[in-house]
C-alpha positions, 0 to 999 in steps of 0.5 A: 597697545602691544605688550610682551607676554613674559612666559611665552615671549609673544606680543599681546595686543591689549584690547582695553587700555582702561583696564591696563591703566586701572591699578585695581584690575589685575588682568586685561583682555588681549590677544596674541599676535600670531599667524595671519588670522586674529587670535581669540581674545583672552585674559592676561595677568598684568604681572605677566606683561612687560613692554616689548623692550623688557621694561616693566609696567609703571607701578601706577598701572599695577599697584593701587597703593603706589601713592601711599608709599610715595607719601610715606617716603616724601613726608 
């Protein structure tokens, strides 16, 4: 999956989707898409990543307590 790194505006290939979907992990392994050669993997903070359209990541991917807030609102 490709996401955009907000600070640089560059695309990042996420190497482990399980860590992306896990709200308890604050960072993911990925690599920038730049040039013809594969870039070295690096850790990226989820808060610095968005979809290429600019849309933020779903709360269930970044906030471990998102369901607690939904239950409080829903009763």
